[in-house]
Predicted model as a PDB file, atoms N, CA, C, CB and O in Angstrom, pLDDT in the B-factor column:
MODEL        1                                                                  
ATOM      1  N   MET A   1      17.300   5.304  -2.960  1.00 51.00           N  
ATOM      2  CA  MET A   1      16.442   4.518  -3.826  1.00 51.00           C  
ATOM      3  C   MET A   1      14.986   4.649  -3.414  1.00 51.00           C  
ATOM      4  CB  MET A   1      16.865   3.059  -3.807  1.00 51.00           C  
ATOM      5  O   MET A   1      14.672   5.032  -2.287  1.00 51.00           O  
ATOM      6  N   SER A   2      14.123   4.329  -4.332  1.00 59.00           N  
ATOM      7  CA  SER A   2      12.691   4.415  -4.101  1.00 59.00           C  
ATOM      8  C   SER A   2      12.218   3.297  -3.186  1.00 59.00           C  
ATOM      9  CB  SER A   2      11.938   4.368  -5.422  1.00 59.00           C  
ATOM     10  O   SER A   2      12.781   2.203  -3.182  1.00 59.00           O  
ATOM     11  N   GLU A   3      11.191   3.580  -2.422  1.00 90.00           N  
ATOM     12  CA  GLU A   3      10.600   2.553  -1.578  1.00 90.00           C  
ATOM     13  C   GLU A   3       9.519   1.774  -2.314  1.00 90.00           C  
ATOM     14  CB  GLU A   3      10.024   3.177  -0.324  1.00 90.00           C  
ATOM     15  O   GLU A   3       9.016   0.776  -1.798  1.00 90.00           O  
ATOM     16  N   ARG A   4       9.156   2.222  -3.521  1.00 94.00           N  
ATOM     17  CA  ARG A   4       8.166   1.513  -4.340  1.00 94.00           C  
ATOM     18  C   ARG A   4       8.801   1.139  -5.671  1.00 94.00           C  
ATOM     19  CB  ARG A   4       6.887   2.383  -4.563  1.00 94.00           C  
ATOM     20  O   ARG A   4       9.452   1.956  -6.322  1.00 94.00           O  
ATOM     21  N   TRP A   5       8.596  -0.114  -6.057  1.00 95.00           N  
ATOM     22  CA  TRP A   5       9.111  -0.595  -7.345  1.00 95.00           C  
ATOM     23  C   TRP A   5       7.995  -1.318  -8.080  1.00 95.00           C  
ATOM     24  CB  TRP A   5      10.344  -1.535  -7.149  1.00 95.00           C  
ATOM     25  O   TRP A   5       7.171  -2.000  -7.470  1.00 95.00           O  
ATOM     26  N   ALA A   6       7.979  -1.162  -9.393  1.00 94.00           N  
ATOM     27  CA  ALA A   6       7.080  -1.934 -10.250  1.00 94.00           C  
ATOM     28  C   ALA A   6       7.832  -3.188 -10.686  1.00 94.00           C  
ATOM     29  CB  ALA A   6       6.592  -1.090 -11.496  1.00 94.00           C  
ATOM     30  O   ALA A   6       9.043  -3.151 -10.905  1.00 94.00           O  
ATOM     31  N   VAL A   7       7.111  -4.288 -10.810  1.00 92.00           N  
ATOM     32  CA  VAL A   7       7.730  -5.551 -11.195  1.00 92.00           C  
ATOM     33  C   VAL A   7       6.810  -6.291 -12.157  1.00 92.00           C  
ATOM     34  CB  VAL A   7       8.037  -6.422  -9.950  1.00 92.00           C  
ATOM     35  O   VAL A   7       5.587  -6.251 -12.029  1.00 92.00           O  
ATOM     36  N   THR A   8       7.421  -6.961 -13.115  1.00 87.00           N  
ATOM     37  CA  THR A   8       6.686  -7.829 -14.037  1.00 87.00           C  
ATOM     38  C   THR A   8       7.589  -9.004 -14.387  1.00 87.00           C  
ATOM     39  CB  THR A   8       6.235  -7.051 -15.331  1.00 87.00           C  
ATOM     40  O   THR A   8       8.813  -8.919 -14.287  1.00 87.00           O  
ATOM     41  N   ALA A   9       6.967 -10.094 -14.795  1.00 81.00           N  
ATOM     42  CA  ALA A   9       7.754 -11.248 -15.226  1.00 81.00           C  
ATOM     43  C   ALA A   9       8.480 -10.885 -16.510  1.00 81.00           C  
ATOM     44  CB  ALA A   9       6.852 -12.508 -15.431  1.00 81.00           C  
ATOM     45  O   ALA A   9       7.932 -10.187 -17.363  1.00 81.00           O  
ATOM     46  N   ALA A  10       9.694 -11.352 -16.646  1.00 83.00           N  
ATOM     47  CA  ALA A  10      10.462 -11.116 -17.874  1.00 83.00           C  
ATOM     48  C   ALA A  10       9.843 -11.922 -19.013  1.00 83.00           C  
ATOM     49  CB  ALA A  10      11.966 -11.500 -17.680  1.00 83.00           C  
ATOM     50  O   ALA A  10       9.282 -12.997 -18.797  1.00 83.00           O  
ATOM     51  N   GLU A  11       9.952 -11.398 -20.199  1.00 78.00           N  
ATOM     52  CA  GLU A  11       9.424 -12.111 -21.358  1.00 78.00           C  
ATOM     53  C   GLU A  11      10.252 -13.356 -21.620  1.00 78.00           C  
ATOM     54  CB  GLU A  11       9.407 -11.204 -22.602  1.00 78.00           C  
ATOM     55  O   GLU A  11      11.466 -13.363 -21.411  1.00 78.00           O  
ATOM     56  N   GLY A  12       9.592 -14.405 -22.077  1.00 72.00           N  
ATOM     57  CA  GLY A  12      10.286 -15.651 -22.357  1.00 72.00           C  
ATOM     58  C   GLY A  12      10.204 -16.613 -21.191  1.00 72.00           C  
ATOM     59  O   GLY A  12       9.553 -16.332 -20.185  1.00 72.00           O  
ATOM     60  N   ALA A  13      10.851 -17.720 -21.327  1.00 57.00           N  
ATOM     61  CA  ALA A  13      10.822 -18.748 -20.291  1.00 57.00           C  
ATOM     62  C   ALA A  13      11.711 -18.368 -19.123  1.00 57.00           C  
ATOM     63  CB  ALA A  13      11.254 -20.093 -20.860  1.00 57.00           C  
ATOM     64  O   ALA A  13      12.620 -17.548 -19.252  1.00 57.00           O  
ATOM     65  N   GLY A  14      11.435 -18.973 -17.993  1.00 71.00           N  
ATOM     66  CA  GLY A  14      12.279 -18.754 -16.829  1.00 71.00           C  
ATOM     67  C   GLY A  14      11.590 -17.966 -15.740  1.00 71.00           C  
ATOM     68  O   GLY A  14      10.413 -17.621 -15.838  1.00 71.00           O  
ATOM     69  N   ASP A  15      12.355 -17.689 -14.699  1.00 77.00           N  
ATOM     70  CA  ASP A  15      11.829 -17.006 -13.527  1.00 77.00           C  
ATOM     71  C   ASP A  15      12.312 -15.571 -13.434  1.00 77.00           C  
ATOM     72  CB  ASP A  15      12.212 -17.752 -12.279  1.00 77.00           C  
ATOM     73  O   ASP A  15      12.283 -14.980 -12.355  1.00 77.00           O  
ATOM     74  N   GLY A  16      12.753 -15.003 -14.538  1.00 86.00           N  
ATOM     75  CA  GLY A  16      13.289 -13.657 -14.545  1.00 86.00           C  
ATOM     76  C   GLY A  16      12.230 -12.594 -14.319  1.00 86.00           C  
ATOM     77  O   GLY A  16      11.029 -12.852 -14.398  1.00 86.00           O  
ATOM     78  N   ALA A  17      12.712 -11.386 -14.035  1.00 89.00           N  
ATOM     79  CA  ALA A  17      11.812 -10.270 -13.763  1.00 89.00           C  
ATOM     80  C   ALA A  17      12.390  -8.981 -14.313  1.00 89.00           C  
ATOM     81  CB  ALA A  17      11.549 -10.137 -12.260  1.00 89.00           C  
ATOM     82  O   ALA A  17      13.599  -8.844 -14.495  1.00 89.00           O  
ATOM     83  N   ARG A  18      11.496  -8.043 -14.571  1.00 92.00           N  
ATOM     84  CA  ARG A  18      11.880  -6.680 -14.949  1.00 92.00           C  
ATOM     85  C   ARG A  18      11.370  -5.784 -13.825  1.00 92.00           C  
ATOM     86  CB  ARG A  18      11.285  -6.252 -16.378  1.00 92.00           C  
ATOM     87  O   ARG A  18      10.205  -5.870 -13.437  1.00 92.00           O  
ATOM     88  N   LEU A  19      12.244  -4.925 -13.303  1.00 94.00           N  
ATOM     89  CA  LEU A  19      11.913  -4.063 -12.178  1.00 94.00           C  
ATOM     90  C   LEU A  19      12.274  -2.623 -12.492  1.00 94.00           C  
ATOM     91  CB  LEU A  19      12.631  -4.529 -10.910  1.00 94.00           C  
ATOM     92  O   LEU A  19      13.202  -2.352 -13.254  1.00 94.00           O  
ATOM     93  N   VAL A  20      11.526  -1.703 -11.894  1.00 95.00           N  
ATOM     94  CA  VAL A  20      11.851  -0.285 -12.059  1.00 95.00           C  
ATOM     95  C   VAL A  20      11.398   0.459 -10.794  1.00 95.00           C  
ATOM     96  CB  VAL A  20      11.163   0.313 -13.352  1.00 95.00           C  
ATOM     97  O   VAL A  20      10.291   0.233 -10.306  1.00 95.00           O  
ATOM     98  N   PRO A  21      12.249   1.342 -10.268  1.00 95.00           N  
ATOM     99  CA  PRO A  21      11.825   2.136  -9.117  1.00 95.00           C  
ATOM    100  C   PRO A  21      10.780   3.160  -9.558  1.00 95.00           C  
ATOM    101  CB  PRO A  21      13.040   2.844  -8.457  1.00 95.00           C  
ATOM    102  O   PRO A  21      10.814   3.651 -10.686  1.00 95.00           O  
ATOM    103  N   LEU A  22       9.851   3.476  -8.655  1.00 95.00           N  
ATOM    104  CA  LEU A  22       8.801   4.438  -8.949  1.00 95.00           C  
ATOM    105  C   LEU A  22       8.981   5.695  -8.117  1.00 95.00           C  
ATOM    106  CB  LEU A  22       7.426   3.827  -8.694  1.00 95.00           C  
ATOM    107  O   LEU A  22       9.373   5.635  -6.952  1.00 95.00           O  
ATOM    108  N   GLY A  23       8.692   6.827  -8.728  1.00 94.00           N  
ATOM    109  CA  GLY A  23       8.748   8.099  -8.026  1.00 94.00           C  
ATOM    110  C   GLY A  23       7.453   8.349  -7.270  1.00 94.00           C  
ATOM    111  O   GLY A  23       6.530   7.538  -7.347  1.00 94.00           O  
ATOM    112  N   PRO A  24       7.367   9.457  -6.541  1.00 93.00           N  
ATOM    113  CA  PRO A  24       6.165   9.798  -5.780  1.00 93.00           C  
ATOM    114  C   PRO A  24       4.913   9.925  -6.653  1.00 93.00           C  
ATOM    115  CB  PRO A  24       6.389  11.089  -5.035  1.00 93.00           C  
ATOM    116  O   PRO A  24       3.793   9.745  -6.175  1.00 93.00           O  
ATOM    117  N   ASP A  25       5.116  10.236  -7.939  1.00 93.00           N  
ATOM    118  CA  ASP A  25       3.997  10.375  -8.863  1.00 93.00           C  
ATOM    119  C   ASP A  25       3.582   9.039  -9.487  1.00 93.00           C  
ATOM    120  CB  ASP A  25       4.356  11.359  -9.956  1.00 93.00           C  
ATOM    121  O   ASP A  25       2.644   8.994 -10.283  1.00 93.00           O  
ATOM    122  N   GLY A  26       4.271   7.955  -9.132  1.00 91.00           N  
ATOM    123  CA  GLY A  26       3.957   6.636  -9.664  1.00 91.00           C  
ATOM    124  C   GLY A  26       4.585   6.343 -11.008  1.00 91.00           C  
ATOM    125  O   GLY A  26       4.356   5.277 -11.580  1.00 91.00           O  
ATOM    126  N   LEU A  27       5.372   7.271 -11.522  1.00 94.00           N  
ATOM    127  CA  LEU A  27       6.051   7.075 -12.801  1.00 94.00           C  
ATOM    128  C   LEU A  27       7.453   6.523 -12.573  1.00 94.00           C  
ATOM    129  CB  LEU A  27       6.118   8.399 -13.592  1.00 94.00           C  
ATOM    130  O   LEU A  27       8.015   6.703 -11.492  1.00 94.00           O  
ATOM    131  N   PRO A  28       8.029   5.852 -13.572  1.00 95.00           N  
ATOM    132  CA  PRO A  28       9.389   5.323 -13.417  1.00 95.00           C  
ATOM    133  C   PRO A  28      10.362   6.419 -13.000  1.00 95.00           C  
ATOM    134  CB  PRO A  28       9.862   4.674 -14.722  1.00 95.00           C  
ATOM    135  O   PRO A  28      10.358   7.524 -13.542  1.00 95.00           O  
ATOM    136  N   ALA A  29      11.198   6.079 -12.019  1.00 95.00           N  
ATOM    137  CA  ALA A  29      12.173   7.040 -11.490  1.00 95.00           C  
ATOM    138  C   ALA A  29      13.597   6.556 -11.701  1.00 95.00           C  
ATOM    139  CB  ALA A  29      11.925   7.289 -10.002  1.00 95.00           C  
ATOM    140  O   ALA A  29      14.517   7.011 -11.022  1.00 95.00           O  
ATOM    141  N   GLY A  30      13.779   5.647 -12.629  1.00 95.00           N  
ATOM    142  CA  GLY A  30      15.104   5.109 -12.910  1.00 95.00           C  
ATOM    143  C   GLY A  30      15.008   4.121 -14.048  1.00 95.00           C  
ATOM    144  O   GLY A  30      13.938   3.915 -14.620  1.00 95.00           O  
ATOM    145  N   PRO A  31      16.126   3.514 -14.373  1.00 96.00           N  
ATOM    146  CA  PRO A  31      16.133   2.563 -15.483  1.00 96.00           C  
ATOM    147  C   PRO A  31      15.478   1.235 -15.101  1.00 96.00           C  
ATOM    148  CB  PRO A  31      17.562   2.319 -15.952  1.00 96.00           C  
ATOM    149  O   PRO A  31      15.434   0.858 -13.930  1.00 96.00           O  
ATOM    150  N   VAL A  32      14.975   0.542 -16.111  1.00 95.00           N  
ATOM    151  CA  VAL A  32      14.443  -0.807 -15.911  1.00 95.00           C  
ATOM    152  C   VAL A  32      15.619  -1.744 -15.667  1.00 95.00           C  
ATOM    153  CB  VAL A  32      13.586  -1.278 -17.144  1.00 95.00           C  
ATOM    154  O   VAL A  32      16.630  -1.689 -16.368  1.00 95.00           O  
ATOM    155  N   VAL A  33      15.472  -2.595 -14.671  1.00 94.00           N  
ATOM    156  CA  VAL A  33      16.513  -3.558 -14.317  1.00 94.00           C  
ATOM    157  C   VAL A  33      15.993  -4.950 -14.645  1.00 94.00           C  
ATOM    158  CB  VAL A  33      16.916  -3.443 -12.803  1.00 94.00           C  
ATOM    159  O   VAL A  33      14.900  -5.323 -14.220  1.00 94.00           O  
ATOM    160  N   GLU A  34      16.769  -5.712 -15.393  1.00 93.00           N  
ATOM    161  CA  GLU A  34      16.403  -7.102 -15.700  1.00 93.00           C  
ATOM    162  C   GLU A  34      17.155  -8.009 -14.737  1.00 93.00           C  
ATOM    163  CB  GLU A  34      16.730  -7.471 -17.198  1.00 93.00           C  
ATOM    164  O   GLU A  34      18.372  -7.903 -14.585  1.00 93.00           O  
ATOM    165  N   GLU A  35      16.408  -8.906 -14.088  1.00 93.00           N  
ATOM    166  CA  GLU A  35      16.996  -9.843 -13.130  1.00 93.00           C  
ATOM    167  C   GLU A  35      16.683 -11.268 -13.574  1.00 93.00           C  
ATOM    168  CB  GLU A  35      16.462  -9.581 -11.687  1.00 93.00           C  
ATOM    169  O   GLU A  35      15.583 -11.523 -14.065  1.00 93.00           O  
ATOM    170  N   PRO A  36      17.617 -12.201 -13.415  1.00 92.00           N  
ATOM    171  CA  PRO A  36      17.382 -13.576 -13.854  1.00 92.00           C  
ATOM    172  C   PRO A  36      16.438 -14.348 -12.938  1.00 92.00           C  
ATOM    173  CB  PRO A  36      18.690 -14.306 -13.948  1.00 92.00           C  
ATOM    174  O   PRO A  36      15.882 -15.367 -13.349  1.00 92.00           O  
ATOM    175  N   ASP A  37      16.246 -13.879 -11.698  1.00 88.00           N  
ATOM    176  CA  ASP A  37      15.411 -14.611 -10.751  1.00 88.00           C  
ATOM    177  C   ASP A  37      14.598 -13.622  -9.919  1.00 88.00           C  
ATOM    178  CB  ASP A  37      16.277 -15.517  -9.835  1.00 88.00           C  
ATOM    179  O   ASP A  37      15.170 -12.777  -9.230  1.00 88.00           O  
ATOM    180  N   LEU A  38      13.271 -13.719  -9.979  1.00 85.00           N  
ATOM    181  CA  LEU A  38      12.389 -12.785  -9.286  1.00 85.00           C  
ATOM    182  C   LEU A  38      12.563 -12.844  -7.773  1.00 85.00           C  
ATOM    183  CB  LEU A  38      10.948 -13.071  -9.647  1.00 85.00           C  
ATOM    184  O   LEU A  38      12.665 -11.800  -7.127  1.00 85.00           O  
ATOM    185  N   ILE A  39      12.597 -14.015  -7.208  1.00 86.00           N  
ATOM    186  CA  ILE A  39      12.706 -14.146  -5.751  1.00 86.00           C  
ATOM    187  C   ILE A  39      13.989 -13.512  -5.246  1.00 86.00           C  
ATOM    188  CB  ILE A  39      12.652 -15.622  -5.334  1.00 86.00           C  
ATOM    189  O   ILE A  39      13.966 -12.771  -4.263  1.00 86.00           O  
ATOM    190  N   THR A  40      15.088 -13.784  -5.890  1.00 90.00           N  
ATOM    191  CA  THR A  40      16.365 -13.201  -5.493  1.00 90.00           C  
ATOM    192  C   THR A  40      16.339 -11.685  -5.663  1.00 90.00           C  
ATOM    193  CB  THR A  40      17.514 -13.811  -6.312  1.00 90.00           C  
ATOM    194  O   THR A  40      16.879 -10.956  -4.831  1.00 90.00           O  
ATOM    195  N   ALA A  41      15.716 -11.213  -6.731  1.00 90.00           N  
ATOM    196  CA  ALA A  41      15.622  -9.769  -6.978  1.00 90.00           C  
ATOM    197  C   ALA A  41      14.876  -9.073  -5.852  1.00 90.00           C  
ATOM    198  CB  ALA A  41      14.924  -9.495  -8.317  1.00 90.00           C  
ATOM    199  O   ALA A  41      15.307  -8.017  -5.388  1.00 90.00           O  
ATOM    200  N   VAL A  42      13.772  -9.642  -5.407  1.00 90.00           N  
ATOM    201  CA  VAL A  42      12.986  -9.044  -4.319  1.00 90.00           C  
ATOM    202  C   VAL A  42      13.752  -9.121  -3.008  1.00 90.00           C  
ATOM    203  CB  VAL A  42      11.620  -9.749  -4.179  1.00 90.00           C  
ATOM    204  O   VAL A  42      13.822  -8.135  -2.274  1.00 90.00           O  
ATOM    205  N   ARG A  43      14.316 -10.256  -2.709  1.00 93.00           N  
ATOM    206  CA  ARG A  43      15.057 -10.420  -1.451  1.00 93.00           C  
ATOM    207  C   ARG A  43      16.270  -9.517  -1.364  1.00 93.00           C  
ATOM    208  CB  ARG A  43      15.492 -11.854  -1.289  1.00 93.00           C  
ATOM    209  O   ARG A  43      16.679  -9.136  -0.267  1.00 93.00           O  
ATOM    210  N   SER A  44      16.851  -9.168  -2.493  1.00 94.00           N  
ATOM    211  CA  SER A  44      18.049  -8.329  -2.481  1.00 94.00           C  
ATOM    212  C   SER A  44      17.717  -6.842  -2.341  1.00 94.00           C  
ATOM    213  CB  SER A  44      18.851  -8.556  -3.749  1.00 94.00           C  
ATOM    214  O   SER A  44      18.616  -6.000  -2.340  1.00 94.00           O  
ATOM    215  N   ARG A  45      16.441  -6.525  -2.225  1.00 94.00           N  
ATOM    216  CA  ARG A  45      16.010  -5.128  -2.076  1.00 94.00           C  
ATOM    217  C   ARG A  45      15.146  -4.972  -0.826  1.00 94.00           C  
ATOM    218  CB  ARG A  45      15.229  -4.658  -3.332  1.00 94.00           C  
ATOM    219  O   ARG A  45      13.961  -4.656  -0.938  1.00 94.00           O  
ATOM    220  N   PRO A  46      15.714  -5.186   0.363  1.00 93.00           N  
ATOM    221  CA  PRO A  46      14.906  -5.101   1.600  1.00 93.00           C  
ATOM    222  C   PRO A  46      14.385  -3.701   1.879  1.00 93.00           C  
ATOM    223  CB  PRO A  46      15.724  -5.565   2.785  1.00 93.00           C  
ATOM    224  O   PRO A  46      13.454  -3.539   2.669  1.00 93.00           O  
ATOM    225  N   HIS A  47      14.964  -2.687   1.250  1.00 93.00           N  
ATOM    226  CA  HIS A  47      14.513  -1.307   1.450  1.00 93.00           C  
ATOM    227  C   HIS A  47      13.183  -1.019   0.760  1.00 93.00           C  
ATOM    228  CB  HIS A  47      15.564  -0.341   0.942  1.00 93.00           C  
ATOM    229  O   HIS A  47      12.529  -0.023   1.071  1.00 93.00           O  
ATOM    230  N   VAL A  48      12.776  -1.880  -0.171  1.00 94.00           N  
ATOM    231  CA  VAL A  48      11.525  -1.660  -0.894  1.00 94.00           C  
ATOM    232  C   VAL A  48      10.362  -2.032   0.026  1.00 94.00           C  
ATOM    233  CB  VAL A  48      11.482  -2.495  -2.222  1.00 94.00           C  
ATOM    234  O   VAL A  48      10.274  -3.163   0.504  1.00 94.00           O  
ATOM    235  N   THR A  49       9.479  -1.074   0.265  1.00 92.00           N  
ATOM    236  CA  THR A  49       8.338  -1.316   1.156  1.00 92.00           C  
ATOM    237  C   THR A  49       7.070  -1.684   0.402  1.00 92.00           C  
ATOM    238  CB  THR A  49       8.078  -0.095   2.002  1.00 92.00           C  
ATOM    239  O   THR A  49       6.126  -2.208   0.994  1.00 92.00           O  
ATOM    240  N   ARG A  50       7.038  -1.414  -0.907  1.00 93.00           N  
ATOM    241  CA  ARG A  50       5.849  -1.747  -1.684  1.00 93.00           C  
ATOM    242  C   ARG A  50       6.245  -2.165  -3.089  1.00 93.00           C  
ATOM    243  CB  ARG A  50       4.875  -0.558  -1.731  1.00 93.00           C  
ATOM    244  O   ARG A  50       6.975  -1.460  -3.787  1.00 93.00           O  
ATOM    245  N   TRP A  51       5.743  -3.333  -3.487  1.00 92.00           N  
ATOM    246  CA  TRP A  51       5.938  -3.829  -4.848  1.00 92.00           C  
ATOM    247  C   TRP A  51       4.627  -3.650  -5.596  1.00 92.00           C  
ATOM    248  CB  TRP A  51       6.400  -5.334  -4.857  1.00 92.00           C  
ATOM    249  O   TRP A  51       3.564  -3.972  -5.064  1.00 92.00           O  
ATOM    250  N   VAL A  52       4.685  -3.148  -6.805  1.00 90.00           N  
ATOM    251  CA  VAL A  52       3.502  -2.877  -7.614  1.00 90.00           C  
ATOM    252  C   VAL A  52       3.566  -3.760  -8.852  1.00 90.00           C  
ATOM    253  CB  VAL A  52       3.408  -1.362  -8.004  1.00 90.00           C  
ATOM    254  O   VAL A  52       4.586  -3.800  -9.540  1.00 90.00           O  
ATOM    255  N   TRP A  53       2.471  -4.472  -9.136  1.00 84.00           N  
ATOM    256  CA  TRP A  53       2.420  -5.286 -10.340  1.00 84.00           C  
ATOM    257  C   TRP A  53       1.021  -5.233 -10.930  1.00 84.00           C  
ATOM    258  CB  TRP A  53       2.832  -6.741 -10.042  1.00 84.00           C  
ATOM    259  O   TRP A  53       0.043  -4.941 -10.241  1.00 84.00           O  
ATOM    260  N   ARG A  54       0.953  -5.522 -12.214  1.00 80.00           N  
ATOM    261  CA  ARG A  54      -0.302  -5.416 -12.950  1.00 80.00           C  
ATOM    262  C   ARG A  54      -1.266  -6.534 -12.607  1.00 80.00           C  
ATOM    263  CB  ARG A  54      -0.035  -5.415 -14.430  1.00 80.00           C  
ATOM    264  O   ARG A  54      -2.466  -6.294 -12.473  1.00 80.00           O  
ATOM    265  N   SER A  55      -0.762  -7.760 -12.461  1.00 73.00           N  
ATOM    266  CA  SER A  55      -1.640  -8.909 -12.287  1.00 73.00           C  
ATOM    267  C   SER A  55      -0.951  -9.969 -11.434  1.00 73.00           C  
ATOM    268  CB  SER A  55      -2.049  -9.494 -13.652  1.00 73.00           C  
ATOM    269  O   SER A  55       0.120 -10.461 -11.791  1.00 73.00           O  
ATOM    270  N   ALA A  56      -1.566 -10.317 -10.310  1.00 70.00           N  
ATOM    271  CA  ALA A  56      -1.008 -11.380  -9.473  1.00 70.00           C  
ATOM    272  C   ALA A  56      -1.012 -12.708 -10.224  1.00 70.00           C  
ATOM    273  CB  ALA A  56      -1.804 -11.508  -8.157  1.00 70.00           C  
ATOM    274  O   ALA A  56      -0.084 -13.503 -10.074  1.00 70.00           O  
ATOM    275  N   ALA A  57      -2.036 -12.956 -11.024  1.00 69.00           N  
ATOM    276  CA  ALA A  57      -2.106 -14.206 -11.790  1.00 69.00           C  
ATOM    277  C   ALA A  57      -0.948 -14.309 -12.776  1.00 69.00           C  
ATOM    278  CB  ALA A  57      -3.445 -14.304 -12.541  1.00 69.00           C  
ATOM    279  O   ALA A  57      -0.449 -15.402 -13.041  1.00 69.00           O  
ATOM    280  N   GLU A  58      -0.523 -13.172 -13.316  1.00 66.00           N  
ATOM    281  CA  GLU A  58       0.594 -13.157 -14.265  1.00 66.00           C  
ATOM    282  C   GLU A  58       1.922 -13.408 -13.548  1.00 66.00           C  
ATOM    283  CB  GLU A  58       0.642 -11.813 -15.016  1.00 66.00           C  
ATOM    284  O   GLU A  58       2.792 -14.101 -14.075  1.00 66.00           O  
ATOM    285  N   LEU A  59       2.076 -12.854 -12.368  1.00 61.00           N  
ATOM    286  CA  LEU A  59       3.338 -12.927 -11.643  1.00 61.00           C  
ATOM    287  C   LEU A  59       3.438 -14.162 -10.756  1.00 61.00           C  
ATOM    288  CB  LEU A  59       3.516 -11.691 -10.806  1.00 61.00           C  
ATOM    289  O   LEU A  59       4.532 -14.692 -10.564  1.00 61.00           O  
ATOM    290  N   TYR A  60       2.327 -14.623 -10.219  1.00 63.00           N  
ATOM    291  CA  TYR A  60       2.329 -15.705  -9.232  1.00 63.00           C  
ATOM    292  C   TYR A  60       3.045 -16.980  -9.664  1.00 63.00           C  
ATOM    293  CB  TYR A  60       0.935 -16.042  -8.887  1.00 63.00           C  
ATOM    294  O   TYR A  60       3.783 -17.541  -8.854  1.00 63.00           O  
ATOM    295  N   PRO A  61       2.874 -17.471 -10.887  1.00 59.00           N  
ATOM    296  CA  PRO A  61       3.564 -18.715 -11.255  1.00 59.00           C  
ATOM    297  C   PRO A  61       5.079 -18.634 -11.064  1.00 59.00           C  
ATOM    298  CB  PRO A  61       3.257 -19.066 -12.698  1.00 59.00           C  
ATOM    299  O   PRO A  61       5.736 -19.667 -10.939  1.00 59.00           O  
ATOM    300  N   HIS A  62       5.636 -17.441 -11.039  1.00 56.00           N  
ATOM    301  CA  HIS A  62       7.072 -17.279 -10.908  1.00 56.00           C  
ATOM    302  C   HIS A  62       7.553 -17.292  -9.456  1.00 56.00           C  
ATOM    303  CB  HIS A  62       7.489 -16.001 -11.561  1.00 56.00           C  
ATOM    304  O   HIS A  62       8.758 -17.296  -9.208  1.00 56.00           O  
ATOM    305  N   VAL A  63       6.630 -17.298  -8.499  1.00 55.00           N  
ATOM    306  CA  VAL A  63       7.046 -17.215  -7.088  1.00 55.00           C  
ATOM    307  C   VAL A  63       6.457 -18.329  -6.241  1.00 55.00           C  
ATOM    308  CB  VAL A  63       6.645 -15.874  -6.504  1.00 55.00           C  
ATOM    309  O   VAL A  63       6.279 -18.143  -5.037  1.00 55.00           O  
ATOM    310  N   ARG A  64       6.150 -19.467  -6.818  1.00 52.00           N  
ATOM    311  CA  ARG A  64       5.521 -20.555  -6.083  1.00 52.00           C  
ATOM    312  C   ARG A  64       6.502 -21.392  -5.283  1.00 52.00           C  
ATOM    313  CB  ARG A  64       4.782 -21.435  -7.028  1.00 52.00           C  
ATOM    314  O   ARG A  64       6.206 -22.555  -5.008  1.00 52.00           O  
ATOM    315  N   GLN A  65       7.620 -20.880  -4.905  1.00 50.00           N  
ATOM    316  CA  GLN A  65       8.603 -21.680  -4.164  1.00 50.00           C  
ATOM    317  C   GLN A  65       8.390 -21.545  -2.687  1.00 50.00           C  
ATOM    318  CB  GLN A  65      10.024 -21.268  -4.520  1.00 50.00           C  
ATOM    319  O   GLN A  65       9.121 -22.145  -1.900  1.00 50.00           O  
TER     320      GLN A  65                                                      
ENDMDL                                                                          
END                                                                             
């Protein structure tokens, strides 16, 4: 698996997330994965060394625990 993943909040209400592994070129290297809980999704991927997101302000409300 990739050591870098892109992440964004899932559309709609809730704490869900959409994740995709990134290749060396920064492009998606696999299918988009929908997870019901962002924190659990990140914790379940300890091999990921870098998370990439468009906006901390957009993602932050989902991880204030």
